[in-house]
TORFI-497202 format. One line per field, with one value per atom (N, C-alpha, C): residue number from 0; residue in one letter; atom name; y, x, z. Coordinates in Angstrom, 1 decimal. Layout:
! residues N
num: c(NUM,...)
residu: c(a,...)
atome: c(CA,...)
north: c(Y,...)
east: c(X,...)
up: c(Z,...)
! end
This chain:
! residues 102
num: c(0,0,0,1,1,1,2,2,2,3,3,3,4,4,4,5,5,5,6,6,6,7,7,7,8,8,8,9,9,9,10,10,10,11,11,11,12,12,12,13,13,13,14,14,14,15,15,15,16,16,16,17,17,17,18,18,18,19,19,19,20,20,20,21,21,21,22,22,22,23,23,23,24,24,24,25,25,25,26,26,26,27,27,27,28,28,28,29,29,29,30,30,30,31,31,31,32,32,32,33,33,33,34,34,34,35,35,35,36,36,36,37,37,37,38,38,38,39,39,39,40,40,40,41,41,41,42,42,42,43,43,43,44,44,44,45,45,45,46,46,46,47,47,47,48,48,48,49,49,49,50,50,50,51,51,51,52,52,52,53,53,53,54,54,54,55,55,55,56,56,56,57,57,57,58,58,58,59,59,59,60,60,60,61,61,61,62,62,62,63,63,63,64,64,64,65,65,65,66,66,66,67,67,67,68,68,68,69,69,69,70,70,70,71,71,71,72,72,72,73,73,73,74,74,74,75,75,75,76,76,76,77,77,77,78,78,78,79,79,79,80,80,80,81,81,81,82,82,82,83,83,83,84,84,84,85,85,85,86,86,86,87,87,87,88,88,88,89,89,89,90,90,90,91,91,91,92,92,92,93,93,93,94,94,94,95,95,95,96,96,96,97,97,97,98,98,98,99,99,99,100,100,100,101,101,101)
residu: c(m,m,m,f,f,f,v,v,v,l,l,l,m,m,m,t,t,t,p,p,p,a,a,a,k,k,k,v,v,v,k,k,k,a,a,a,a,a,a,l,l,l,a,a,a,a,a,a,n,n,n,m,m,m,r,r,r,e,e,e,r,r,r,r,r,r,l,l,l,a,a,a,v,v,v,n,n,n,l,l,l,t,t,t,q,q,q,a,a,a,g,g,g,l,l,l,s,s,s,k,k,k,r,r,r,s,s,s,g,g,g,v,v,v,t,t,t,l,l,l,g,g,g,t,t,t,l,l,l,r,r,r,r,r,r,f,f,f,e,e,e,q,q,q,s,s,s,g,g,g,d,d,d,i,i,i,s,s,s,i,i,i,d,d,d,n,n,n,l,l,l,l,l,l,k,k,k,l,l,l,m,m,m,l,l,l,v,v,v,v,v,v,g,g,g,g,g,g,l,l,l,r,r,r,k,k,k,i,i,i,v,v,v,d,d,d,a,a,a,s,s,s,a,a,a,p,p,p,d,d,d,r,r,r,r,r,r,q,q,q,y,y,y,s,s,s,s,s,s,m,m,m,d,d,d,e,e,e,v,v,v,l,l,l,s,s,s,s,s,s,q,q,q,s,s,s,r,r,r,p,p,p,k,k,k,r,r,r,r,r,r,y,y,y,g,g,g,s,s,s,s,s,s,s,s,s)
atome: c(N,CA,C,N,CA,C,N,CA,C,N,CA,C,N,CA,C,N,CA,C,N,CA,C,N,CA,C,N,CA,C,N,CA,C,N,CA,C,N,CA,C,N,CA,C,N,CA,C,N,CA,C,N,CA,C,N,CA,C,N,CA,C,N,CA,C,N,CA,C,N,CA,C,N,CA,C,N,CA,C,N,CA,C,N,CA,C,N,CA,C,N,CA,C,N,CA,C,N,CA,C,N,CA,C,N,CA,C,N,CA,C,N,CA,C,N,CA,C,N,CA,C,N,CA,C,N,CA,C,N,CA,C,N,CA,C,N,CA,C,N,CA,C,N,CA,C,N,CA,C,N,CA,C,N,CA,C,N,CA,C,N,CA,C,N,CA,C,N,CA,C,N,CA,C,N,CA,C,N,CA,C,N,CA,C,N,CA,C,N,CA,C,N,CA,C,N,CA,C,N,CA,C,N,CA,C,N,CA,C,N,CA,C,N,CA,C,N,CA,C,N,CA,C,N,CA,C,N,CA,C,N,CA,C,N,CA,C,N,CA,C,N,CA,C,N,CA,C,N,CA,C,N,CA,C,N,CA,C,N,CA,C,N,CA,C,N,CA,C,N,CA,C,N,CA,C,N,CA,C,N,CA,C,N,CA,C,N,CA,C,N,CA,C,N,CA,C,N,CA,C,N,CA,C,N,CA,C,N,CA,C,N,CA,C,N,CA,C,N,CA,C,N,CA,C,N,CA,C,N,CA,C,N,CA,C,N,CA,C,N,CA,C,N,CA,C,N,CA,C,N,CA,C,N,CA,C)
north: c(117.9,117.6,116.3,116.7,115.3,114.0,113.3,112.5,111.6,110.9,110.0,108.9,108.2,106.5,105.7,105.3,104.0,103.1,101.7,100.5,99.4,100.2,99.1,100.0,101.6,101.9,101.6,100.9,100.5,98.9,97.8,97.2,96.6,97.6,97.6,98.0,99.4,99.4,98.2,98.3,96.5,95.5,94.8,94.0,94.7,95.6,96.1,96.3,96.9,96.9,95.6,94.2,92.9,91.8,92.4,92.4,92.3,93.8,94.6,94.0,93.7,93.1,91.9,91.0,90.0,89.5,90.8,90.5,91.4,91.9,92.8,91.3,90.3,89.2,88.0,88.5,87.4,85.9,86.1,85.4,84.8,83.7,83.8,83.9,83.8,83.7,81.9,81.2,79.8,79.4,80.2,80.5,80.8,82.3,83.2,81.8,81.1,80.5,79.3,79.0,77.9,78.0,79.0,79.9,80.1,81.1,81.8,80.8,79.7,78.6,79.7,80.4,80.8,79.8,80.0,78.7,79.5,79.1,79.7,80.8,80.1,80.3,81.6,81.4,83.1,84.1,83.7,84.9,85.2,84.2,85.0,86.5,85.4,86.3,87.6,87.5,88.6,89.7,89.0,89.9,90.6,90.2,90.4,91.2,90.9,91.7,92.3,92.0,92.6,92.1,91.3,90.1,89.5,89.7,88.6,88.7,87.8,87.7,88.5,88.8,89.7,88.2,87.1,86.2,85.9,85.8,85.7,86.8,88.1,88.6,88.9,89.0,88.8,87.7,86.4,85.4,86.0,86.3,86.9,88.4,88.7,89.9,89.5,88.5,87.7,87.2,86.7,86.1,87.8,88.8,89.3,90.8,91.1,92.2,93.2,93.8,94.8,94.2,93.1,93.2,93.9,94.2,95.3,96.8,96.8,98.6,98.2,97.3,97.5,97.2,96.5,96.8,98.3,99.0,100.1,100.9,101.0,101.5,101.7,100.5,100.6,101.0,101.4,102.2,103.6,103.7,105.1,106.0,107.0,108.0,109.0,109.2,109.8,111.4,112.0,113.2,113.5,115.4,116.0,117.2,117.1,118.7,119.6,120.9,121.8,122.3,121.8,122.8,121.8,121.8,120.8,121.0,122.5,122.9,122.4,121.8,121.1,119.5,119.0,117.7,117.6,118.5,118.2,118.6,119.4,119.9,118.6,117.8,116.9,115.4,115.6,114.4,114.0,113.0,113.1,112.4,112.1,111.5,110.0,109.2,107.7,107.3,106.5,105.8,105.2,104.9,104.5,102.7,101.7,100.7,99.9,98.9,98.7,97.7,98.1,97.6,98.1,99.4,99.8,101.4,101.8,102.6,104.3,104.3,105.6,106.7)
east: c(82.1,81.7,80.6,79.6,78.6,78.6,78.4,79.0,77.5,76.9,76.0,76.4,76.4,76.3,75.0,75.3,73.8,74.2,73.7,73.9,74.6,74.5,75.3,77.1,77.5,78.8,79.3,78.2,78.8,79.4,78.5,78.7,80.0,80.2,81.4,82.5,82.4,83.3,83.7,82.6,83.2,83.5,83.4,84.1,85.3,85.8,87.1,87.8,87.2,88.0,88.1,87.3,87.2,88.3,88.8,90.3,91.1,91.4,92.5,92.7,91.7,91.5,92.4,92.5,92.6,93.9,94.2,95.4,96.6,95.9,97.3,97.2,96.3,96.3,97.1,97.6,98.2,97.3,96.3,95.2,95.0,94.7,94.0,92.8,91.8,90.8,90.4,91.1,90.8,91.5,92.7,92.2,91.3,91.5,89.6,88.6,88.1,87.1,87.1,88.1,88.6,88.3,89.0,89.4,87.5,86.8,86.2,84.8,84.0,83.6,82.4,82.9,82.1,82.7,81.6,82.1,83.2,84.0,85.3,84.9,83.6,82.3,81.3,81.5,80.5,81.9,83.1,83.8,84.3,84.4,84.9,83.8,82.3,81.5,81.2,81.8,81.7,82.6,83.8,84.9,84.7,83.9,83.9,82.6,81.6,80.1,80.0,80.1,79.7,78.8,78.0,77.5,77.4,76.3,76.5,75.8,75.9,74.8,75.5,74.4,75.0,75.9,75.3,75.8,77.4,77.4,78.9,79.8,79.0,79.9,80.2,79.4,80.1,81.1,80.7,82.2,82.8,83.5,84.8,85.5,84.6,84.5,85.6,84.9,85.2,87.0,87.0,88.3,89.5,89.0,90.0,89.9,89.3,89.0,88.3,87.8,86.8,85.0,85.1,83.6,83.2,83.9,83.5,83.2,83.9,83.8,81.9,81.7,80.5,79.3,79.4,78.5,78.5,79.6,79.8,79.4,79.3,78.6,77.7,76.9,75.1,74.5,75.2,74.5,74.0,72.9,72.3,73.4,73.2,74.5,73.4,74.5,74.3,74.2,73.0,73.2,74.0,74.0,74.9,74.2,74.5,73.7,74.6,74.4,75.1,75.2,73.9,73.3,72.7,72.8,72.1,70.7,70.4,68.6,68.1,69.4,69.3,68.3,69.1,69.4,68.0,67.6,66.4,65.3,65.3,64.1,64.0,64.9,64.4,64.3,64.1,63.3,61.8,61.6,60.0,59.2,58.1,57.4,57.7,57.7,57.4,56.7,57.2,56.2,55.0,54.4,52.8,53.4,52.3,53.0,51.6,51.7,50.7,49.3,48.4,48.1,46.8,47.9,47.6,47.1,46.3,44.8,45.6,46.4,46.9,47.4)
up: c(114.0,113.1,113.1,112.1,112.8,111.1,111.6,110.1,110.7,109.5,109.7,109.4,110.3,110.4,110.0,108.9,108.4,108.7,109.1,109.4,108.7,107.1,106.2,106.5,107.0,107.1,108.9,109.7,110.7,110.7,110.2,110.1,109.1,108.2,107.9,108.5,109.2,110.4,111.3,111.7,112.6,112.5,110.8,109.8,110.2,109.7,109.5,110.5,111.8,113.5,113.8,113.7,114.1,113.3,112.1,111.7,112.0,112.2,112.9,114.0,115.5,116.3,116.4,115.1,115.3,114.9,113.7,113.5,114.3,115.4,116.6,117.6,117.9,118.6,117.8,116.6,115.6,115.8,115.5,115.1,113.7,112.5,111.7,111.7,110.9,111.1,111.5,111.1,111.5,112.9,113.5,114.7,115.4,115.8,115.6,116.2,114.8,114.8,115.9,116.0,117.2,118.3,118.9,119.9,120.1,119.2,119.8,119.6,119.1,118.7,117.3,116.9,115.7,114.7,113.8,112.5,111.1,110.9,110.0,108.7,108.0,107.3,107.6,108.9,109.7,110.0,110.0,110.2,109.2,107.9,106.8,106.1,106.8,106.1,106.6,108.0,108.8,108.2,108.5,107.8,106.5,105.1,104.3,103.7,104.7,105.0,105.6,107.2,108.1,108.3,107.9,108.7,109.4,110.9,111.9,112.8,113.6,114.9,116.0,116.9,118.3,118.8,118.5,119.8,119.1,117.8,117.2,117.3,117.5,117.4,119.3,120.1,121.4,121.4,121.0,121.3,120.8,118.9,119.0,119.9,120.4,120.7,122.9,122.6,123.8,123.4,122.5,122.2,121.9,121.0,120.6,121.8,122.7,123.4,123.2,124.2,123.7,123.6,124.9,125.5,126.0,126.8,128.2,127.4,126.5,125.6,125.4,124.7,124.1,125.0,126.2,127.3,127.3,127.6,128.3,127.0,125.7,124.7,124.6,125.5,125.2,126.6,127.1,128.5,128.3,129.4,128.8,129.2,128.9,129.2,130.5,131.5,132.9,132.8,133.2,133.2,133.7,133.3,134.0,134.7,135.9,136.6,137.2,136.4,137.1,138.7,139.1,140.6,141.2,142.4,143.1,143.4,143.3,142.7,141.6,140.5,139.3,139.3,140.3,141.4,141.6,142.6,143.7,142.4,141.5,140.8,139.7,139.5,138.7,139.2,140.5,141.2,141.0,140.6,140.6,141.6,141.5,142.8,142.5,143.2,143.1,141.6,141.3,140.1,140.7,140.6,141.1,140.4,141.4,141.5,140.6,140.0,138.9,140.2,139.8,140.5,141.7,142.0,143.0,142.6,144.1,143.2,144.0,144.4,145.0,143.8)
! end
């Protein structure tokens, strides 16, 4: 099933997930704010609207867990090969170095 995720839907999902993570680790908004260094107002706004900077999101994830998952999710997909011939045919010539005339 294909589901189109709009930025607004993603922000709402991130905010809901953060609230669930915060509650799962038994933290109030004030407690998470203090531990993460993110102001209470910013945390409240995030949980209500989904608006937050990447720096503050990462600070929150560091406290509630999941920071490694963000890094992993942003990694490029690794190509899957079905045969050795496919691997060998995909290898390209070395890239030209800048300033090189060859």
